[in-house]
C-alpha positions in Angstrom: 39.3 124.2 127.7 41.1 123.6 124.6 43.1 120.1 123.6 46.8 121.0 123.0 48.0 120.2 120.0 50.3 117.6 119.4 53.8 119.0 119.2 55.0 116.3 116.7 53.3 117.9 113.9 54.2 121.1 114.7 57.9 120.1 114.9 57.4 118.6 111.2 55.8 121.3 109.9 59.0 123.4 110.9 61.7 120.6 109.7 60.0 120.2 106.3 58.2 123.8 105.6 61.2 125.7 104.7 63.2 123.2 102.6 59.9 122.4 100.3 59.1 126.7 100.0 62.5 126.7 98.8 63.9 123.8 97.4 66.0 125.1 94.0 67.4 127.5 96.8 68.6 125.1 99.1 69.7 123.0 95.9 71.9 125.7 94.9 73.9 126.2 98.1 73.5 122.1 98.3 75.9 122.4 94.7 77.9 124.9 96.1 78.7 123.0 99.3 79.3 119.4 96.9 81.9 121.5 94.9 83.6 123.6 97.7 84.0 119.5 99.2 84.7 118.1 96.3 87.9 120.7 95.3 89.1 120.5 98.7 89.2 117.0 98.8 90.9 116.6 95.6 93.6 119.0 96.4 94.1 117.5 99.6 94.7 114.1 98.1 97.1 115.7 95.4 99.1 116.4 98.5 98.6 113.5 101.0 99.0 111.0 99.1 102.9 111.8 97.6 103.4 113.1 101.2 102.2 110.0 103.0 104.6 107.7 100.8 107.5 109.5 101.4 106.6 109.7 105.4 106.3 106.0 105.3 109.5 105.5 103.5 111.6 107.9 105.6 110.9 107.5 109.7 112.6 110.4 111.0 110.8 113.3 108.2 107.3 111.3 109.5 107.3 112.0 112.9 107.6 115.6 111.8 105.3 115.7 109.1 102.5 114.4 111.5 103.8 116.8 114.3 103.4 119.8 112.1 100.2 118.8 110.7 98.8 118.0 114.1 99.6 121.5 115.1 97.8 123.0 111.8 94.4 120.8 112.9 94.2 122.0 116.5 93.7 125.6 115.0 90.1 126.5 115.1 88.6 126.3 112.1 87.1 130.1 112.4 90.7 131.4 113.2 92.2 129.8 110.3 90.0 131.6 108.2 90.3 134.1 109.4 93.9 134.0 109.2 93.8 133.9 105.4 91.7 136.5 104.6 94.1 138.9 104.6 96.6 137.1 102.2 93.7 135.3 100.3 90.7 137.9 100.7 86.9 136.5 101.1 85.6 133.9 99.4 86.2 129.9 98.2 89.6 130.4 97.7 91.0 131.1 101.9 87.9 128.1 102.3 89.8 125.5 100.3 92.8 126.1 101.6 91.8 126.0 104.9 89.9 122.5 104.4 93.0 121.1 102.4 95.2 122.1 105.3 92.7 120.1 108.2 92.4 117.1 105.7 95.9 116.7 105.4 96.8 114.9 109.0 93.7 112.0 108.6 94.9 111.6 105.1 98.1 111.3 105.3 98.5 109.4 108.3 96.4 106.7 107.0 98.4 106.8 104.1 101.2 105.8 106.2 99.7 103.6 108.4 98.4 101.6 105.3 101.6 101.2 103.8 103.5 100.5 107.1 101.0 97.9 108.0 102.1 95.8 105.1 103.5 92.3 105.4 107.4 92.7 104.1 107.2 89.6 103.1 104.8 90.6 100.5 107.3 92.9 99.4 110.3 90.8 99.3 108.6 88.6 97.4 107.9 91.4 94.6 110.8 92.6 94.6 112.1 88.8 94.2 110.0 88.6 91.1 112.3 91.5 89.8 109.5 93.8 90.0 110.9 98.1 90.5 110.4 99.8 93.5 107.6 102.4 91.5 106.2 98.9 90.3 105.6 97.5 94.1 104.6 100.7 95.2 101.6 101.0 92.2 100.7 97.3 92.2 100.9 96.0 95.2 101.4 98.2 98.1 99.2 100.7 97.2 96.3 98.1 96.1 97.0 96.5 99.9 96.8 100.0 101.6 94.1 101.5 100.0 91.2 99.8 102.7 92.9 101.8 105.1 93.6 104.4 102.5 89.9 105.2 101.7 89.1 104.8 105.5 91.0 108.3 105.6 89.3 109.9 102.6 85.7 109.0 104.4 86.7 110.7 107.7 88.4 113.7 106.1 85.5 114.1 103.8 83.1 114.4 106.7 85.5 116.8 108.1 85.5 118.9 105.2 81.3 119.0 105.2 81.1 119.7 108.4 83.7 122.7 108.6 83.1 124.0 105.6 79.7 125.1 106.4 81.6 127.6 108.9 83.4 128.8 105.3 79.8 130.6 104.8 81.0 133.0 107.2 83.8 133.9 104.9 81.8 134.2 101.9 82.8 130.9 100.6 78.8 129.9 100.0 77.5 126.4 101.2 75.1 125.4 103.2 76.1 126.8 106.0 74.8 130.2 104.9 71.4 128.7 105.4 72.5 128.0 109.3 74.0 131.7 109.6 71.4 133.1 107.8 68.9 131.2 110.3 70.9 132.3 113.6 70.7 136.0 112.7 67.1 136.1 111.4 66.0 133.5 114.4 64.7 131.4 112.0 64.4 128.0 112.9 63.2 126.8 109.6 66.1 127.9 108.0 68.5 126.4 110.7 66.7 123.1 110.7 66.7 123.2 106.7 70.3 123.8 106.9 71.2 121.3 109.0 68.5 118.5 107.1 70.3 119.1 103.9 74.2 119.3 105.4 73.6 115.4 107.4 72.2 114.3 104.4 74.9 115.1 102.3 77.5 113.9 105.1 75.7 110.8 105.2 75.9 110.1 101.8 79.0 110.5 101.4 79.7 108.8 104.3 78.0 105.7 103.2 79.7 106.2 99.4 83.0 105.8 100.8 82.3 103.2 103.1 81.0 101.1 100.0 84.2 101.7 98.2 85.8 101.0 101.7 84.5 97.6 101.9 84.8 97.1 97.9 88.5 97.3 98.9 89.0 95.4 101.3 86.9 92.3 99.9 89.4 92.8 96.4 92.6 92.7 99.1 91.4 89.5 101.0 90.7 87.8 97.1 93.7 88.6 95.4 
């Protein structure tokens, strides 16, 4: 009777063989995914920051905006991608629009929580020093709220990375292509290579924003 080959070495071979043999292709898809995430996050922040500031100031508007964003967040990602196709066509554009929409709830909510959680005495002290509303926001409120805002950016980034893999279904590129191609061709090596690459991107992004969040918190306490 022949001895059984150990299972772990075989799995290790499957995990890395396709990734190593096709490293330039995987790196290209990795770059596409980073571009999609970066553009989506930048646009999402450009919308969420002023919207969050307004919602923090106006309580009535806050409930309406967060309610609408909560409804958008519950829409299945694939459904939203498909709904956008008649208006934007296939490719990166509908993917970015959908990812920006999904990121708004987390980003706006954390901006609101960060700004409304500041001790009113600090704001009053800044106002007593003659600072204008814009100066208070820029020099006092936003720096104090930055750790909570960065926590929202970290969560939103991880969501964009994950949901972005589904965007390959609408020809947006990215690491989702490996997963879809692997499923279509019943090739576990492609699936595992895609999973490793996506996981590496998510872990790296999480670590980066965690460090930024920690440094912002330390600066807030020392300041």
